N, CA and C of each residue as an Amber inpcrd file, in Angstrom:
protein
   303
  30.8220000  60.0530000 -38.4900000  30.9770000  59.7950000 -37.3020000
  31.8780000  59.5390000 -36.5660000  32.3120000  59.9960000 -35.4740000
  33.2720000  59.9040000 -34.4750000  33.0300000  58.9460000 -33.2090000
  34.1580000  58.0500000 -32.7680000  33.5320000  57.5270000 -31.7400000
  33.9020000  58.3290000 -30.0500000  32.5280000  58.1940000 -29.4370000
  32.9730000  59.5890000 -28.1830000  33.3280000  58.2680000 -26.5540000
  32.7980000  56.9020000 -27.0620000  32.6620000  55.8790000 -26.0680000
  34.7580000  55.3440000 -26.0140000  35.2720000  55.2020000 -25.3330000
  36.7050000  53.7720000 -25.6590000  35.8320000  52.3810000 -26.1090000
  36.7450000  51.7590000 -26.2750000  35.7270000  50.2040000 -27.0090000
  36.1940000  49.5960000 -25.2400000  35.3430000  48.5440000 -24.9470000
  35.7500000  47.5050000 -23.5110000  37.0080000  46.5780000 -24.3190000
  37.5450000  45.7950000 -23.4200000  38.6620000  45.6800000 -23.3500000
  38.1340000  43.8650000 -23.6950000  38.7150000  42.5810000 -24.1650000
  38.4690000  41.5370000 -23.7480000  38.1620000  40.9760000 -22.8000000
  39.0400000  41.8060000 -22.0340000  38.6150000  40.4220000 -19.9250000
  37.9420000  41.5540000 -19.8380000  36.9060000  42.5270000 -20.2960000
  35.5030000  43.0360000 -19.4650000  34.9340000  42.6720000 -19.9790000
  35.5120000  42.1540000 -21.5360000  33.7620000  41.5220000 -22.5370000
  33.1180000  40.2030000 -21.7220000  34.5070000  39.1670000 -21.6520000
  34.7680000  38.4630000 -20.4790000  33.9910000  37.7180000 -19.4770000
  34.1510000  39.0820000 -19.0430000  33.5830000  38.9390000 -17.2550000
  32.3740000  38.9160000 -17.3250000  31.6930000  40.1040000 -17.8190000
  30.6290000  41.0290000 -17.8620000  30.0540000  38.9510000 -18.5870000
  30.1790000  39.0830000 -20.0870000  29.2570000  37.4770000 -20.4610000
  29.1480000  36.2060000 -19.6840000  30.7740000  36.1180000 -18.6830000
  30.5150000  34.9410000 -17.2150000  29.3060000  35.6890000 -16.4940000
  29.7670000  36.2280000 -15.9760000  28.2620000  36.7300000 -15.0850000
  26.6630000  36.6990000 -15.5620000  26.9650000  36.7450000 -16.7440000
  25.2900000  36.5300000 -17.2690000  25.0200000  35.2020000 -17.5830000
  25.9300000  34.7670000 -18.0270000  25.6630000  33.4440000 -17.5980000
  25.0110000  32.7160000 -16.1530000  26.4190000  32.5690000 -14.8890000
  25.7810000  32.8910000 -14.1840000  24.7050000  32.8210000 -13.4750000
  24.1670000  34.1630000 -13.8270000  23.1840000  34.2970000 -13.2770000
  22.1520000  34.3090000 -13.5270000  22.6440000  33.7820000 -14.8900000
  20.9520000  33.0460000 -15.9770000  21.4720000  31.0580000 -15.8840000
  22.0630000  30.7610000 -15.3960000  22.4820000  29.2870000 -14.6150000
  21.1980000  29.1170000 -13.0760000  21.5670000  30.1680000 -12.6100000
  20.9340000  30.2890000 -11.5360000  19.6890000  30.3130000 -11.1340000
  19.5490000  31.4120000 -12.3100000  17.3060000  31.4840000 -12.1100000
  17.5340000  30.2110000 -12.6330000  18.1300000  29.4980000 -14.1930000
  16.6660000  28.7060000 -14.1090000  17.1000000  27.5640000 -13.7810000
  18.0330000  27.4540000 -12.2560000  18.0880000  26.0700000 -11.9690000
  17.0010000  26.0980000 -10.5170000  16.7880000  26.9540000 -10.1280000
  15.7570000  27.8700000  -9.2200000  15.0660000  27.8060000  -9.8770000
  14.4700000  28.2260000 -10.7730000  13.0030000  27.7250000 -11.4090000
  12.8750000  26.1300000 -11.6600000  13.4810000  26.1670000 -11.7770000
  12.8940000  24.2100000 -12.3910000  13.2320000  23.7160000 -12.2620000
  13.3080000  22.9090000 -11.1480000  13.6860000  21.8500000  -9.9180000
  12.5690000  22.7030000  -9.0850000  11.8460000  21.4810000  -9.1580000
  11.1960000  21.6160000  -7.2910000  11.5890000  20.6260000  -6.0350000
  11.7760000  21.6330000  -4.9250000  12.4540000  21.1630000  -3.9620000
  11.6760000  19.3840000  -3.8820000  13.2150000  18.9830000  -4.7580000
  12.5490000  16.8700000  -3.8830000  12.0700000  15.9790000  -2.8440000
  10.9180000  16.0260000  -2.5130000  10.0820000  15.5820000  -0.9810000
  11.0890000  14.1870000  -0.8420000  10.8040000  14.5680000   0.5390000
  11.4910000  12.9180000   0.9710000  10.7720000  11.7700000   1.4540000
  11.5850000  10.3390000   0.7200000  10.6550000   9.0390000   0.9550000
  10.2880000   9.1060000   1.9500000   9.0830000   8.6060000   2.0970000
   8.0200000   8.4630000   3.1500000   9.2140000   6.5410000   3.7160000
   9.3040000   5.9380000   4.2950000   9.3290000   4.3280000   4.5120000
   8.0760000   3.9330000   5.7480000   8.0060000   2.6590000   3.8930000
   7.1240000   1.9030000   4.3260000   6.4050000   0.8200000   5.5150000
   6.0170000   0.4060000   6.3470000   6.2880000  -0.2570000   7.1500000
   6.1680000  -1.3200000   6.2480000   6.8160000  -2.4980000   6.8680000
   6.9090000  -4.3140000   6.9570000   5.5240000  -5.1610000   7.0340000
   4.8600000  -4.8900000   5.2980000   3.0070000  -5.6680000   6.5530000
   3.3510000  -6.3500000   7.3280000   2.2220000  -6.3810000   8.4400000
   2.9520000  -7.2260000   9.1250000   2.0000000  -8.8660000   8.8310000
   2.7980000 -10.1530000   9.2770000   1.7730000 -11.6430000   9.1410000
   1.7800000 -12.0030000   8.7990000  -0.2760000 -11.9330000   8.8300000
  -1.5330000 -12.5160000   9.6000000  -0.9480000 -14.0530000   8.6400000
  -1.3070000 -15.3740000  10.0000000  -1.6450000 -16.1410000  10.2730000
  -3.2800000 -16.5450000  10.2670000  -3.5170000 -18.0070000   9.1910000
  -4.6940000 -18.7170000   8.8400000  -4.7410000 -19.5190000   8.7670000
  -5.4870000 -20.1540000   9.8710000  -5.6740000 -21.3360000  10.1720000
  -7.4610000 -21.8660000   9.3810000  -6.9540000 -22.9850000   9.2300000
  -9.0300000 -23.4140000   8.9980000  -9.3800000 -24.2180000  10.0200000
 -10.8300000 -23.9160000   9.9240000 -12.0640000 -24.5750000  10.5140000
 -12.4760000 -25.5620000  10.0600000 -13.6440000 -26.3350000  10.7750000
 -15.3030000 -26.7720000   9.7150000 -16.1070000 -25.9260000  10.9810000
 -16.9800000 -26.0710000   9.2380000 -18.1870000 -24.5460000  10.7890000
 -19.1410000 -25.5680000  10.3490000 -20.3830000 -25.2960000  11.7460000
 -21.5300000 -25.8060000  10.6620000 -22.5070000 -24.1310000  10.7100000
 -23.1320000 -24.4510000   9.5190000 -24.3060000 -23.4560000   9.4020000
 -25.6130000 -23.5500000   9.4180000 -26.1900000 -23.0270000   9.4040000
 -27.6650000 -23.2850000   9.1880000 -28.4480000 -22.0960000   8.0840000
 -29.0790000 -22.4670000   7.5230000 -30.1110000 -21.8080000   6.5160000
 -29.8450000 -20.1480000   6.4010000 -30.1700000 -19.5400000   7.3580000
 -29.1240000 -18.3180000   7.3270000 -28.2150000 -17.6400000   7.1350000
 -27.1150000 -18.8300000   7.2480000 -25.7100000 -18.3200000   6.9270000
 -24.8650000 -18.2370000   8.4530000 -25.8520000 -18.3870000   9.5060000
 -25.0030000 -18.0100000  10.6580000 -24.1590000 -19.7010000  11.5630000
 -23.3770000 -18.8040000  12.1330000 -22.4220000 -19.8600000  12.4150000
 -22.8730000 -20.8240000  13.4470000 -22.8410000 -22.0210000  13.3760000
 -23.4800000 -21.9460000  14.7410000 -22.4200000 -23.4200000  15.6740000
 -21.9820000 -24.1590000  15.1030000 -20.4880000 -24.4680000  15.8060000
 -19.5230000 -24.7960000  14.7230000 -18.3630000 -24.3100000  15.5800000
 -17.4250000 -24.4400000  14.6210000 -16.1680000 -26.1960000  15.3600000
 -15.1530000 -26.3420000  14.5720000 -15.1130000 -27.2580000  14.6620000
 -13.4900000 -27.6390000  14.1640000 -11.6640000 -28.2950000  15.0510000
 -11.2690000 -28.7050000  14.4520000 -10.9070000 -28.9600000  13.3680000
 -10.4480000 -28.9040000  11.8640000  -9.5950000 -29.0240000  11.1380000
 -10.3950000 -30.4360000  10.4720000  -9.3320000 -31.0380000  11.8180000
  -9.1790000 -32.5260000  11.8460000 -10.5690000 -33.4210000  11.7940000
 -11.5280000 -32.5590000  12.5140000 -12.8130000 -32.9130000  13.2560000
 -14.2800000 -32.2910000  12.1910000 -13.5810000 -33.5030000  10.6930000
 -15.0900000 -32.6200000   9.9510000 -15.9890000 -34.3520000  10.6390000
 -15.7260000 -35.1340000  10.3590000 -16.8090000 -36.1070000  11.7110000
 -17.6080000 -35.8620000  12.5180000 -17.3710000 -34.8600000  12.9060000
 -17.9930000 -34.7440000  14.6480000 -18.9020000 -33.1990000  13.7200000
 -17.8140000 -32.8280000  13.0300000 -18.5310000 -31.2160000  12.4790000
 -20.4250000 -32.1620000  11.0810000 -20.1330000 -33.1630000  10.6400000
 -21.2640000 -33.2200000   9.9750000 -22.4050000 -34.1690000  11.0500000
 -21.4690000 -34.9990000  11.8410000 -22.6510000 -35.0260000  12.6890000
 -23.5790000 -33.5950000  13.5560000 -22.7110000 -32.8960000  14.5020000
 -23.7660000 -31.9250000  14.4590000 -24.6760000 -31.3940000  13.1290000
 -24.0570000 -31.5890000  12.5870000 -25.1190000 -30.7400000  11.2170000
 -26.5840000 -32.0590000  11.2010000 -25.6840000 -32.8540000  10.8490000
 -27.0090000 -34.0910000  10.8830000 -28.2040000 -33.8400000  12.2350000
 -27.4720000 -34.3130000  13.2400000 -28.4080000 -33.5330000  14.9070000
 -29.6450000 -32.5310000  14.2820000 -28.5350000 -31.3900000  14.2150000
 -29.3320000 -29.9070000  13.9020000 -30.9910000 -29.8560000  13.0460000
 -29.6680000 -31.2100000  11.5670000 -30.8880000 -30.3920000  10.8970000
 -32.3430000 -31.2470000  11.2620000 -32.6950000 -32.7100000  12.0760000
 -32.9240000 -33.3830000  12.1360000 -34.0890000 -32.7030000  13.6040000
 -33.6310000 -31.7530000  14.5660000 -33.5630000 -32.0990000  15.4580000
 -34.7440000 -29.6420000  14.8970000 -33.9530000 -29.6890000  14.0210000
 -34.9020000 -28.7360000  14.0750000 -35.9200000 -28.2890000  12.7090000
 -35.4410000 -29.3330000  12.2670000 -36.3890000 -29.7920000  10.4260000
 -35.5290000 -28.6590000   9.2630000 -35.0090000 -28.2070000   9.2460000
 -34.2060000 -27.1100000   8.0810000 -32.7420000 -27.4380000   8.4570000
 -32.1800000 -28.5240000   7.1870000 -30.8460000 -28.1780000   6.5390000
 -29.5360000 -28.0160000   7.1060000 -29.2390000 -28.2090000   8.3230000
 -27.8950000 -27.1710000   8.4570000 -27.1610000 -27.9260000   7.6270000
 -25.8610000 -27.1520000   7.3220000 -24.5430000 -27.8730000   6.4180000
 -22.9230000 -27.2320000   6.7020000 -22.0190000 -28.2040000   6.6890000
 -20.8730000 -27.8540000   7.0480000 -20.0370000 -27.4050000   5.5110000
 -19.2750000 -26.5810000   6.2250000 -17.9490000 -25.6240000   5.2580000
 -16.9850000 -25.2880000   5.5770000 -16.0680000 -25.6100000   5.1960000
 -14.6940000 -24.7920000   5.7550000 -14.7510000 -23.6200000   5.9800000
 -13.7090000 -23.0270000   7.3530000 -13.3370000 -21.5790000   7.5620000
 -12.2280000 -21.1390000   8.2520000 -12.1790000 -19.8860000   7.0200000
 -10.9020000 -19.8030000   7.8820000 -10.4010000 -18.8460000   8.3260000
  -9.8630000 -18.7340000   9.6310000  -9.6150000 -17.0660000  10.5910000
  -8.0490000 -16.7810000  11.2380000  -8.1050000 -15.7680000  11.6190000
  -7.2470000 -15.3420000  12.0190000  -6.5280000 -15.7200000  12.9580000
  -5.5040000 -16.9910000  13.7100000  -5.1850000 -16.4420000  15.0350000
  -4.0920000 -15.8990000  15.4120000  -4.1840000 -15.5150000  16.8600000
  -3.4080000 -14.4120000  18.0550000  -2.7580000 -15.2160000  18.3850000
  -0.9970000 -14.6110000  18.8170000  -0.4380000 -15.4880000  19.1590000
  -0.5690000 -14.6670000  20.8140000
């Protein structure tokens, strides 16, 4: 058998190989990597200030009166008065509420 076509030189073969590699690399990188999502900035949590009070409650857990934390004796006195006048037990419990500035 006789050869009819001329063999390619090393330079031509090398150029073809590099072109094929570059084409494969560009296809592979475009397909495999999804676009990166931008990072969202989260807002800093707002600082909430809480203050303690004494609350006087009726048996239905409805708050009847509210006193400063230092005035526990006054809150207990109010609970005794309401218990005596309404003949239903009232009690004192600590309450925490947000304070707005």
